[in-house]
All heavy atoms as a GROMACS GRO file, in nm:
protein
  462
    1MET      N    1   8.959   1.271   5.692
    1MET     CA    2   8.875   1.357   5.624
    1MET      C    3   8.950   1.413   5.509
    1MET      O    4   9.064   1.468   5.533
    1MET     CB    5   8.843   1.462   5.727
    1MET     CG    6   8.740   1.563   5.670
    1MET     SD    7   8.664   1.655   5.812
    1MET     CE    8   8.708   1.821   5.770
    2ALA      N    9   8.889   1.427   5.401
    2ALA     CA   10   8.941   1.478   5.282
    2ALA      C   11   8.948   1.636   5.287
    2ALA      O   12   8.840   1.690   5.295
    2ALA     CB   13   8.884   1.432   5.154
    3VAL      N   14   9.070   1.695   5.270
    3VAL     CA   15   9.083   1.837   5.268
    3VAL      C   16   9.140   1.885   5.133
    3VAL      O   17   9.253   1.823   5.106
    3VAL     CB   18   9.152   1.885   5.390
    3VAL    CG1   19   9.180   2.030   5.390
    3VAL    CG2   20   9.100   1.849   5.514
    4PRO      N   21   9.092   1.976   5.060
    4PRO     CA   22   9.148   2.021   4.936
    4PRO      C   23   9.280   2.093   4.955
    4PRO      O   24   9.304   2.162   5.038
    4PRO     CB   25   9.043   2.104   4.878
    4PRO     CG   26   8.953   2.145   4.990
    4PRO     CD   27   8.963   2.039   5.083
    5LYS      N   28   9.374   2.056   4.865
    5LYS     CA   29   9.513   2.124   4.884
    5LYS      C   30   9.504   2.262   4.823
    5LYS      O   31   9.573   2.351   4.875
    5LYS     CB   32   9.613   2.038   4.793
    5LYS     CG   33   9.674   1.918   4.874
    5LYS     CD   34   9.776   1.870   4.798
    5LYS     CE   35   9.844   1.756   4.872
    5LYS     NZ   36   9.966   1.785   4.934
    6LYS      N   37   9.424   2.288   4.733
    6LYS     CA   38   9.421   2.421   4.670
    6LYS      C   39   9.283   2.469   4.652
    6LYS      O   40   9.183   2.387   4.653
    6LYS     CB   41   9.465   2.408   4.517
    6LYS     CG   42   9.611   2.356   4.493
    6LYS     CD   43   9.709   2.482   4.514
    6LYS     CE   44   9.853   2.427   4.477
    6LYS     NZ   45   9.938   2.532   4.484
    7LYS      N   46   9.260   2.598   4.659
    7LYS     CA   47   9.132   2.664   4.644
    7LYS      C   48   9.066   2.626   4.506
    7LYS      O   49   9.148   2.645   4.410
    7LYS     CB   50   9.138   2.802   4.664
    7LYS     CG   51   9.000   2.879   4.658
    7LYS     CD   52   9.020   3.030   4.686
    7LYS     CE   53   8.890   3.100   4.661
    7LYS     NZ   54   8.899   3.243   4.696
    8THR      N   55   8.940   2.593   4.499
    8THR     CA   56   8.874   2.571   4.374
    8THR      C   57   8.850   2.710   4.313
    8THR      O   58   8.786   2.796   4.369
    8THR     CB   59   8.737   2.492   4.389
    8THR    OG1   60   8.766   2.376   4.450
    8THR    CG2   61   8.681   2.455   4.247
    9SER      N   62   8.892   2.727   4.192
    9SER     CA   63   8.880   2.862   4.119
    9SER      C   64   8.727   2.884   4.078
    9SER      O   65   8.661   2.789   4.072
    9SER     CB   66   8.974   2.886   4.006
    9SER     OG   67   8.929   2.798   3.896
   10LYS      N   68   8.696   3.010   4.052
   10LYS     CA   69   8.552   3.030   4.001
   10LYS      C   70   8.538   2.966   3.868
   10LYS      O   71   8.421   2.919   3.843
   10LYS     CB   72   8.537   3.188   3.997
   10LYS     CG   73   8.556   3.269   4.122
   10LYS     CD   74   8.548   3.408   4.104
   10LYS     CE   75   8.586   3.486   4.217
   10LYS     NZ   76   8.624   3.630   4.184
   11SER      N   77   8.637   2.972   3.792
   11SER     CA   78   8.624   2.902   3.658
   11SER      C   79   8.595   2.751   3.671
   11SER      O   80   8.507   2.698   3.598
   11SER     CB   81   8.741   2.934   3.564
   11SER     OG   82   8.736   2.857   3.450
   12ARG      N   83   8.671   2.692   3.750
   12ARG     CA   84   8.655   2.547   3.771
   12ARG      C   85   8.520   2.509   3.835
   12ARG      O   86   8.460   2.418   3.808
   12ARG     CB   87   8.771   2.483   3.848
   12ARG     CG   88   8.765   2.333   3.840
   12ARG     CD   89   8.913   2.282   3.889
   12ARG     NE   90   8.998   2.300   3.802
   12ARG     CZ   91   9.033   2.224   3.688
   12ARG    NH1   92   8.952   2.123   3.663
   12ARG    NH2   93   9.125   2.255   3.608
   13LYS      N   94   8.485   2.600   3.928
   13LYS     CA   95   8.355   2.575   4.002
   13LYS      C   96   8.229   2.598   3.903
   13LYS      O   97   8.148   2.501   3.903
   13LYS     CB   98   8.339   2.672   4.106
   13LYS     CG   99   8.199   2.683   4.176
   13LYS     CD  100   8.202   2.786   4.281
   13LYS     CE  101   8.195   2.922   4.213
   13LYS     NZ  102   8.164   3.036   4.308
   14ASN      N  103   8.252   2.694   3.817
   14ASN     CA  104   8.140   2.721   3.716
   14ASN      C  105   8.140   2.604   3.599
   14ASN      O  106   8.033   2.561   3.564
   14ASN     CB  107   8.150   2.847   3.659
   14ASN     CG  108   8.121   2.960   3.762
   14ASN    OD1  109   8.053   2.931   3.851
   14ASN    ND2  110   8.180   3.073   3.730
   15MET      N  111   8.255   2.554   3.568
   15MET     CA  112   8.264   2.442   3.467
   15MET      C  113   8.198   2.324   3.531
   15MET      O  114   8.139   2.249   3.456
   15MET     CB  115   8.404   2.420   3.430
   15MET     CG  116   8.465   2.520   3.337
   15MET     SD  117   8.613   2.460   3.250
   15MET     CE  118   8.726   2.480   3.392
   16ARG      N  119   8.220   2.290   3.653
   16ARG     CA  120   8.153   2.174   3.720
   16ARG      C  121   8.017   2.194   3.737
   16ARG      O  122   7.932   2.086   3.712
   16ARG     CB  123   8.220   2.157   3.865
   16ARG     CG  124   8.165   2.038   3.933
   16ARG     CD  125   8.219   2.018   4.081
   16ARG     NE  126   8.174   2.131   4.148
   16ARG     CZ  127   8.242   2.224   4.229
   16ARG    NH1  128   8.384   2.216   4.204
   16ARG    NH2  129   8.196   2.307   4.302
   17ARG      N  130   7.962   2.305   3.744
   17ARG     CA  131   7.812   2.332   3.758
   17ARG      C  132   7.745   2.344   3.622
   17ARG      O  133   7.634   2.389   3.622
   17ARG     CB  134   7.792   2.458   3.840
   17ARG     CG  135   7.833   2.432   3.995
   17ARG     CD  136   7.804   2.562   4.070
   17ARG     NE  137   7.843   2.541   4.216
   17ARG     CZ  138   7.853   2.639   4.300
   17ARG    NH1  139   7.819   2.752   4.262
   17ARG    NH2  140   7.880   2.616   4.423
   18ALA      N  141   7.816   2.337   3.511
   18ALA     CA  142   7.756   2.369   3.383
   18ALA      C  143   7.634   2.269   3.351
   18ALA      O  144   7.559   2.298   3.273
   18ALA     CB  145   7.864   2.357   3.276
   19HIS      N  146   7.642   2.152   3.412
   19HIS     CA  147   7.544   2.056   3.377
   19HIS      C  148   7.430   2.045   3.473
   19HIS      O  149   7.345   1.952   3.474
   19HIS     CB  150   7.607   1.916   3.350
   19HIS     CG  151   7.713   1.914   3.238
   19HIS    ND1  152   7.671   1.929   3.122
   19HIS    CD2  153   7.847   1.919   3.259
   19HIS    CE1  154   7.796   1.923   3.043
   19HIS    NE2  155   7.896   1.928   3.136
   20ASP      N  156   7.431   2.129   3.579
   20ASP     CA  157   7.335   2.131   3.678
   20ASP      C  158   7.192   2.197   3.655
   20ASP      O  159   7.127   2.195   3.734
   20ASP     CB  160   7.384   2.182   3.809
   20ASP     CG  161   7.505   2.090   3.867
   20ASP    OD1  162   7.515   1.970   3.827
   20ASP    OD2  163   7.579   2.137   3.962
   21PHE      N  164   7.170   2.256   3.540
   21PHE     CA  165   7.072   2.336   3.503
   21PHE      C  166   6.951   2.243   3.486
   21PHE      O  167   6.967   2.119   3.456
   21PHE     CB  168   7.080   2.419   3.377
   21PHE     CG  169   7.134   2.338   3.256
   21PHE    CD1  170   7.040   2.296   3.188
   21PHE    CD2  171   7.266   2.321   3.232
   21PHE    CE1  172   7.072   2.212   3.065
   21PHE    CE2  173   7.299   2.247   3.119
   21PHE     CZ  174   7.217   2.194   3.034
   22LEU      N  175   6.828   2.302   3.494
   22LEU     CA  176   6.704   2.227   3.481
   22LEU      C  177   6.668   2.236   3.333
   22LEU      O  178   6.687   2.323   3.261
   22LEU     CB  179   6.588   2.282   3.559
   22LEU     CG  180   6.600   2.266   3.718
   22LEU    CD1  181   6.492   2.348   3.773
   22LEU    CD2  182   6.606   2.128   3.753
   23THR      N  183   6.610   2.122   3.285
   23THR     CA  184   6.566   2.118   3.149
   23THR      C  185   6.419   2.140   3.139
   23THR      O  186   6.351   2.085   3.231
   23THR     CB  187   6.605   1.981   3.080
   23THR    OG1  188   6.549   1.873   3.149
   23THR    CG2  189   6.756   1.966   3.066
   24PRO      N  190   6.361   2.212   3.044
   24PRO     CA  191   6.217   2.219   3.034
   24PRO      C  192   6.153   2.089   3.000
   24PRO      O  193   6.218   2.006   2.934
   24PRO     CB  194   6.195   2.324   2.923
   24PRO     CG  195   6.320   2.315   2.850
   24PRO     CD  196   6.427   2.272   2.937
   25PRO      N  197   6.024   2.059   3.050
   25PRO     CA  198   5.964   1.936   3.014
   25PRO      C  199   5.930   1.930   2.868
   25PRO      O  200   5.892   2.037   2.804
   25PRO     CB  201   5.834   1.944   3.107
   25PRO     CG  202   5.812   2.083   3.126
   25PRO     CD  203   5.946   2.157   3.135
   26THR      N  204   5.931   1.811   2.811
   26THR     CA  205   5.903   1.786   2.669
   26THR      C  206   5.755   1.799   2.660
   26THR      O  207   5.678   1.734   2.737
   26THR     CB  208   5.967   1.672   2.619
   26THR    OG1  209   5.916   1.556   2.691
   26THR    CG2  210   6.107   1.655   2.620
   27VAL      N  211   5.701   1.862   2.554
   27VAL     CA  212   5.557   1.879   2.534
   27VAL      C  213   5.530   1.828   2.394
   27VAL      O  214   5.590   1.853   2.300
   27VAL     CB  215   5.515   2.019   2.556
   27VAL    CG1  216   5.359   2.029   2.523
   27VAL    CG2  217   5.548   2.070   2.692
   28SER      N  218   5.443   1.731   2.373
   28SER     CA  219   5.385   1.685   2.249
   28SER      C  220   5.242   1.735   2.243
   28SER      O  221   5.173   1.779   2.327
   28SER     CB  222   5.395   1.534   2.249
   28SER     OG  223   5.324   1.470   2.341
   29THR      N  224   5.191   1.717   2.126
   29THR     CA  225   5.047   1.764   2.077
   29THR      C  226   4.964   1.636   2.077
   29THR      O  227   5.000   1.530   2.038
   29THR     CB  228   5.045   1.832   1.964
   29THR    OG1  229   5.088   1.748   1.851
   29THR    CG2  230   5.116   1.962   1.965
   30CYS      N  231   4.839   1.655   2.130
   30CYS     CA  232   4.739   1.550   2.133
   30CYS      C  233   4.688   1.531   1.982
   30CYS      O  234   4.673   1.629   1.914
   30CYS     CB  235   4.631   1.575   2.214
   30CYS     SG  236   4.495   1.469   2.213
   31PRO      N  237   4.688   1.400   1.936
   31PRO     CA  238   4.644   1.383   1.794
   31PRO      C  239   4.504   1.419   1.779
   31PRO      O  240   4.451   1.448   1.673
   31PRO     CB  241   4.680   1.249   1.758
   31PRO     CG  242   4.705   1.181   1.892
   31PRO     CD  243   4.734   1.279   1.993
   32GLN      N  244   4.418   1.406   1.887
   32GLN     CA  245   4.276   1.426   1.863
   32GLN      C  246   4.236   1.572   1.867
   32GLN      O  247   4.172   1.634   1.785
   32GLN     CB  248   4.200   1.356   1.975
   32GLN     CG  249   4.168   1.214   1.934
   32GLN     CD  250   4.274   1.114   1.948
   32GLN    OE1  251   4.366   1.140   2.020
   32GLN    NE2  252   4.287   1.006   1.866
   33CYS      N  253   4.282   1.650   1.982
   33CYS     CA  254   4.235   1.786   1.999
   33CYS      C  255   4.345   1.875   1.969
   33CYS      O  256   4.320   2.009   1.985
   33CYS     CB  257   4.184   1.802   2.136
   33CYS     SG  258   4.299   1.770   2.257
   34LYS      N  259   4.465   1.840   1.948
   34LYS     CA  260   4.591   1.927   1.921
   34LYS      C  261   4.626   2.012   2.035
   34LYS      O  262   4.696   2.123   2.016
   34LYS     CB  263   4.554   2.012   1.799
   34LYS     CG  264   4.518   1.936   1.663
   34LYS     CD  265   4.621   1.853   1.621
   34LYS     CE  266   4.582   1.780   1.485
   34LYS     NZ  267   4.547   1.659   1.477
   35ALA      N  268   4.586   1.977   2.160
   35ALA     CA  269   4.628   2.050   2.266
   35ALA      C  270   4.765   2.003   2.324
   35ALA      O  271   4.793   1.880   2.303
   35ALA     CB  272   4.518   2.023   2.398
   36PRO      N  273   4.840   2.078   2.394
   36PRO     CA  274   4.974   2.041   2.439
   36PRO      C  275   4.952   1.941   2.563
   36PRO      O  276   4.852   1.953   2.641
   36PRO     CB  277   5.039   2.159   2.481
   36PRO     CG  278   4.942   2.262   2.512
   36PRO     CD  279   4.819   2.215   2.408
   37LYS      N  280   5.030   1.828   2.560
   37LYS     CA  281   5.020   1.740   2.665
   37LYS      C  282   5.166   1.672   2.680
   37LYS      O  283   5.251   1.693   2.603
   37LYS     CB  284   4.926   1.629   2.638
   37LYS     CG  285   4.967   1.536   2.519
   37LYS     CD  286   4.866   1.413   2.506
   37LYS     CE  287   4.923   1.307   2.424
   37LYS     NZ  288   5.036   1.234   2.504
   38LEU      N  289   5.182   1.607   2.804
   38LEU     CA  290   5.308   1.543   2.827
   38LEU      C  291   5.313   1.415   2.756
   38LEU      O  292   5.201   1.343   2.746
   38LEU     CB  293   5.319   1.517   2.978
   38LEU     CG  294   5.340   1.652   3.071
   38LEU    CD1  295   5.338   1.616   3.206
   38LEU    CD2  296   5.464   1.723   3.032
   39PRO      N  297   5.416   1.365   2.705
   39PRO     CA  298   5.426   1.237   2.648
   39PRO      C  299   5.404   1.120   2.742
   39PRO      O  300   5.430   1.129   2.859
   39PRO     CB  301   5.570   1.234   2.585
   39PRO     CG  302   5.639   1.330   2.656
   39PRO     CD  303   5.552   1.430   2.713
   40HIS      N  304   5.341   1.020   2.688
   40HIS     CA  305   5.298   0.891   2.767
   40HIS      C  306   5.208   0.923   2.879
   40HIS      O  307   5.203   0.857   2.966
   40HIS     CB  308   5.430   0.832   2.829
   40HIS     CG  309   5.530   0.800   2.719
   40HIS    ND1  310   5.520   0.711   2.625
   40HIS    CD2  311   5.655   0.865   2.696
   40HIS    CE1  312   5.632   0.705   2.550
   40HIS    NE2  313   5.706   0.795   2.587
   41CYS      N  314   5.124   1.037   2.858
   41CYS     CA  315   5.026   1.068   2.957
   41CYS      C  316   4.891   1.098   2.894
   41CYS      O  317   4.880   1.126   2.781
   41CYS     CB  318   5.059   1.184   3.043
   41CYS     SG  319   5.204   1.159   3.149
   42VAL      N  320   4.776   1.084   2.973
   42VAL     CA  321   4.639   1.112   2.917
   42VAL      C  322   4.632   1.259   2.888
   42VAL      O  323   4.693   1.340   2.968
   42VAL     CB  324   4.546   1.070   3.020
   42VAL    CG1  325   4.403   1.114   2.980
   42VAL    CG2  326   4.540   0.922   3.058
   43CYS      N  327   4.580   1.296   2.781
   43CYS     CA  328   4.559   1.434   2.742
   43CYS      C  329   4.459   1.497   2.846
   43CYS      O  330   4.358   1.454   2.870
   43CYS     CB  331   4.497   1.441   2.605
   43CYS     SG  332   4.459   1.609   2.554
   44PRO      N  333   4.498   1.616   2.904
   44PRO     CA  334   4.419   1.669   3.010
   44PRO      C  335   4.299   1.744   2.958
   44PRO      O  336   4.198   1.770   3.026
   44PRO     CB  337   4.519   1.773   3.079
   44PRO     CG  338   4.620   1.792   2.972
   44PRO     CD  339   4.640   1.676   2.896
   45SER      N  340   4.294   1.777   2.825
   45SER     CA  341   4.189   1.842   2.774
   45SER      C  342   4.066   1.751   2.727
   45SER      O  343   3.957   1.776   2.742
   45SER     CB  344   4.217   1.946   2.668
   45SER     OG  345   4.296   1.880   2.564
   46CYS      N  346   4.103   1.651   2.650
   46CYS     CA  347   4.003   1.550   2.587
   46CYS      C  348   4.007   1.413   2.659
   46CYS      O  349   3.906   1.343   2.641
   46CYS     CB  350   4.023   1.547   2.439
   46CYS     SG  351   4.187   1.457   2.399
   47GLY      N  352   4.101   1.384   2.749
   47GLY     CA  353   4.096   1.253   2.812
   47GLY      C  354   4.134   1.124   2.729
   47GLY      O  355   4.088   1.018   2.758
   48THR      N  356   4.201   1.137   2.610
   48THR     CA  357   4.227   1.029   2.538
   48THR      C  358   4.377   0.983   2.559
   48THR      O  359   4.457   1.074   2.586
   48THR     CB  360   4.207   1.053   2.391
   48THR    OG1  361   4.290   1.173   2.347
   48THR    CG2  362   4.056   1.096   2.363
   49TYR      N  363   4.405   0.862   2.533
   49TYR     CA  364   4.539   0.811   2.543
   49TYR      C  365   4.557   0.693   2.445
   49TYR      O  366   4.473   0.611   2.445
   49TYR     CB  367   4.577   0.747   2.687
   49TYR     CG  368   4.718   0.705   2.698
   49TYR    CD1  369   4.820   0.787   2.695
   49TYR    CD2  370   4.732   0.564   2.707
   49TYR    CE1  371   4.948   0.752   2.696
   49TYR    CE2  372   4.864   0.522   2.721
   49TYR     CZ  373   4.976   0.612   2.713
   49TYR     OH  374   5.103   0.565   2.742
   50LYS      N  375   4.648   0.713   2.349
   50LYS     CA  376   4.676   0.622   2.234
   50LYS      C  377   4.546   0.594   2.164
   50LYS      O  378   4.511   0.477   2.113
   50LYS     CB  379   4.733   0.493   2.292
   50LYS     CG  380   4.873   0.498   2.342
   50LYS     CD  381   4.937   0.357   2.368
   50LYS     CE  382   5.070   0.372   2.412
   50LYS     NZ  383   5.130   0.242   2.445
   51GLY      N  384   4.480   0.696   2.135
   51GLY     CA  385   4.350   0.690   2.041
   51GLY      C  386   4.232   0.638   2.117
   51GLY      O  387   4.125   0.621   2.058
   52ARG      N  388   4.240   0.604   2.253
   52ARG     CA  389   4.117   0.556   2.319
   52ARG      C  390   4.069   0.667   2.423
   52ARG      O  391   4.149   0.733   2.479
   52ARG     CB  392   4.152   0.429   2.393
   52ARG     CG  393   4.178   0.316   2.294
   52ARG     CD  394   4.206   0.186   2.376
   52ARG     NE  395   4.320   0.217   2.479
   52ARG     CZ  396   4.390   0.129   2.529
   52ARG    NH1  397   4.370  -0.014   2.513
   52ARG    NH2  398   4.494   0.156   2.605
   53GLN      N  399   3.942   0.657   2.436
   53GLN     CA  400   3.880   0.757   2.542
   53GLN      C  401   3.908   0.685   2.685
   53GLN      O  402   3.858   0.588   2.714
   53GLN     CB  403   3.747   0.771   2.518
   53GLN     CG  404   3.678   0.873   2.599
   53GLN     CD  405   3.722   1.017   2.568
   53GLN    OE1  406   3.763   1.040   2.454
   53GLN    NE2  407   3.721   1.122   2.667
   54VAL      N  408   3.996   0.749   2.758
   54VAL     CA  409   4.029   0.679   2.891
   54VAL      C  410   3.944   0.760   2.999
   54VAL      O  411   3.898   0.696   3.101
   54VAL     CB  412   4.174   0.700   2.919
   54VAL    CG1  413   4.212   0.645   3.054
   54VAL    CG2  414   4.251   0.628   2.810
   55LEU      N  415   3.937   0.894   3.003
   55LEU     CA  416   3.878   0.965   3.106
   55LEU      C  417   3.731   1.016   3.038
   55LEU      O  418   3.737   1.067   2.928
   55LEU     CB  419   3.953   1.078   3.166
   55LEU     CG  420   4.085   1.047   3.227
   55LEU    CD1  421   4.164   1.158   3.270
   55LEU    CD2  422   4.033   0.964   3.362
   56LYS      N  423   3.636   1.020   3.121
   56LYS     CA  424   3.508   1.088   3.080
   56LYS      C  425   3.518   1.234   3.089
   56LYS      O  426   3.606   1.301   3.161
   56LYS     CB  427   3.392   1.025   3.160
   56LYS     CG  428   3.375   0.878   3.143
   56LYS     CD  429   3.239   0.844   3.207
   56LYS     CE  430   3.239   0.692   3.223
   56LYS     NZ  431   3.277   0.641   3.352
   57ALA      N  432   3.434   1.317   3.030
   57ALA     CA  433   3.421   1.451   3.027
   57ALA      C  434   3.406   1.503   3.169
   57ALA      O  435   3.464   1.607   3.205
   57ALA     CB  436   3.326   1.512   2.931
   58GLU      N  437   3.317   1.449   3.247
   58GLU     CA  438   3.298   1.501   3.389
   58GLU      C  439   3.412   1.473   3.489
   58GLU      O  440   3.420   1.531   3.591
   58GLU     CB  441   3.169   1.422   3.448
   58GLU     CG  442   3.169   1.285   3.469
   58GLU     CD  443   3.099   1.213   3.346
   58GLU    OE1  444   3.076   1.268   3.250
   58GLU    OE2  445   3.101   1.089   3.363
   59GLU      N  446   3.494   1.377   3.459
   59GLU     CA  447   3.624   1.348   3.533
   59GLU      C  448   3.718   1.452   3.516
   59GLU      O  449   3.815   1.471   3.604
   59GLU     CB  450   3.673   1.212   3.514
   59GLU     CG  451   3.571   1.093   3.552
   59GLU     CD  452   3.650   0.960   3.526
   59GLU    OE1  453   3.751   0.960   3.488
   59GLU    OE2  454   3.567   0.861   3.554
   60LEU      N  455   3.722   1.514   3.403
   60LEU     CA  456   3.829   1.618   3.370
   60LEU      C  457   3.790   1.746   3.439
   60LEU      O  458   3.836   1.816   3.501
   60LEU     CB  459   3.825   1.649   3.217
   60LEU     CG  460   3.858   1.524   3.125
   60LEU    CD1  461   3.845   1.556   2.984
   60LEU    CD2  462   3.992   1.476   3.163
   0.00000   0.00000   0.00000
């Protein structure tokens, strides 16, 4: 079993955790309705994807 020889300092612990934060999701705008949407996904407000109507209005 591996046992540390020295106590990990607060500074070293925090430097190790510097990259553990969450990043906010990237948001792009829909070219048809200009509403915010996730990239590579169907627009939740108008139902279009890559210029085509994918979802009908009643499905939204």
